C-alpha positions in Angstrom: -31.0 -72.5 6.5 -31.1 -69.4 8.7 -34.1 -67.1 8.8 -33.3 -64.0 6.5 -34.9 -61.6 9.0 -32.3 -62.6 11.7 -29.3 -62.0 9.4 -30.6 -58.5 8.5 -30.6 -57.5 12.2 -27.0 -58.5 12.6 -25.7 -56.8 9.4 -25.6 -53.1 10.5 -24.2 -51.1 13.4 -26.3 -50.1 16.3 -26.9 -46.5 17.3 -24.8 -47.0 20.4 -21.8 -48.3 18.4 -22.0 -45.2 16.1 -22.2 -42.8 19.1 -19.2 -44.5 20.7 -17.1 -44.0 17.5 -18.2 -40.4 17.2 -17.3 -39.7 20.9 -13.9 -41.3 20.4 -13.3 -39.2 17.2 -14.4 -36.0 19.1 -11.9 -36.7 21.9 -9.1 -37.3 19.5 -9.9 -34.0 17.7 -10.1 -32.2 21.0 -6.6 -33.5 21.9 -4.9 -33.0 18.6 -6.4 -29.6 17.4 -4.7 -27.3 20.0 -1.3 -28.8 19.3 -1.8 -28.4 15.6 -2.9 -24.8 16.0 0.2 -24.0 18.1 2.4 -25.5 15.4 0.6 -23.4 12.8 1.2 -20.2 14.8 4.8 -21.0 15.3 5.2 -21.7 11.6 3.8 -18.3 10.7 6.3 -16.6 13.0 9.1 -18.5 11.3 7.7 -17.6 7.9 7.7 -13.9 9.0 11.3 -14.1 10.0 12.3 -15.7 6.7 10.3 -13.2 4.7 11.9 -10.3 6.5 15.3 -11.8 5.7 14.4 -12.1 2.0 13.1 -8.5 1.9 16.3 -7.4 3.6 18.3 -9.1 0.8 16.2 -7.3 -1.8 16.8 -4.0 0.0 20.5 -4.7 -0.1 20.3 -5.2 -3.9 18.4 -1.9 -4.1 21.2 -0.2 -2.1 23.8 -1.6 -4.5 22.1 -0.1 -7.5 20.9 3.2 -6.0 23.5 3.9 -3.4 21.2 4.0 -0.4 18.2 2.3 1.1 14.7 3.7 0.2 13.5 6.4 2.5 10.6 5.9 4.9 8.5 8.0 2.5 9.4 5.8 -0.5 8.8 2.7 1.6 9.0 -0.8 0.2 7.0 0.4 -2.8 10.4 1.6 -4.1 11.2 -2.0 -4.7 8.3 -2.3 -7.1 8.2 1.2 -8.8 11.0 3.6 -9.5 10.8 6.5 -7.1 11.2 10.0 -8.5 14.7 11.5 -8.4 16.4 8.1 -8.0 19.2 7.2 -10.4 20.6 3.7 -10.9 17.3 2.0 -10.1 17.3 -1.4 -11.9 14.0 -2.9 -10.7 11.4 -4.0 -10.2 13.2 -5.9 -7.4 10.0 -7.8 -6.4 8.0 -10.0 -8.8 4.3 -9.6 -9.0 4.1 -5.9 -9.0 3.1 -5.4 -5.4 4.8 -5.3 -2.0 4.3 -8.6 -0.1 2.4 -8.8 3.2 3.3 -10.7 6.3 1.8 -14.2 7.0 -1.2 -12.6 8.7 -1.8 -10.3 5.6 -0.6 -7.1 7.3 1.7 -4.7 5.6 5.3 -4.7 6.8 6.5 -1.6 8.6 9.6 0.0 7.0 11.5 2.9 8.5 14.8 4.5 7.3 16.6 5.6 9.3 16.1 3.0 12.0 14.7 3.6 15.4 17.0 0.9 16.8 20.7 1.4 17.2 23.0 -0.7 15.0 20.5 -1.0 12.2 20.4 0.9 8.9 16.6 0.4 8.6 13.7 -1.2 10.4 11.6 -3.9 8.6 9.0 -5.3 11.0 5.9 -7.4 11.1 3.3 -6.5 13.7 2.5 -10.2 14.3 -0.8 -11.9 14.4 -2.7 -9.1 16.0 -1.4 -6.5 13.7 -0.9 -4.2 16.7 2.4 -5.4 18.2 4.8 -2.8 19.6 8.4 -2.7 20.8 10.0 -6.0 21.3 6.9 -8.0 20.5 7.3 -7.0 16.8 9.1 -9.4 14.5 11.9 -7.3 13.0 15.1 -7.6 10.9 18.2 -8.6 12.8 
């Protein structure tokens, strides 16, 4: 019969084995984390484009009811609350009672008339920094 003290020494992991496993896990995380963060960033941009498209469709419904898009002064809040002196409003057009924010929790920028040629209005996200300008903004097509 074997000595019980000798089997106890062989039952666990050594400190060196544990450190090797931790080092391997650290290397895997270091390799995978940047790629995962890039994917997350790209997904938020895609979500911003989709949200702008959905808000654009909601603005089109507003225009069908009222006859024109909300003014810049009325803003997207016109989709939630009836603006003064507007007839035909059949809202609220957005559920939840508040105007949605972009994936980075910034408010969307809405301008009517548009600053860009060929557009009735501008509906833009300022991106991750919240300070994008010009072509770096994510805007309606």
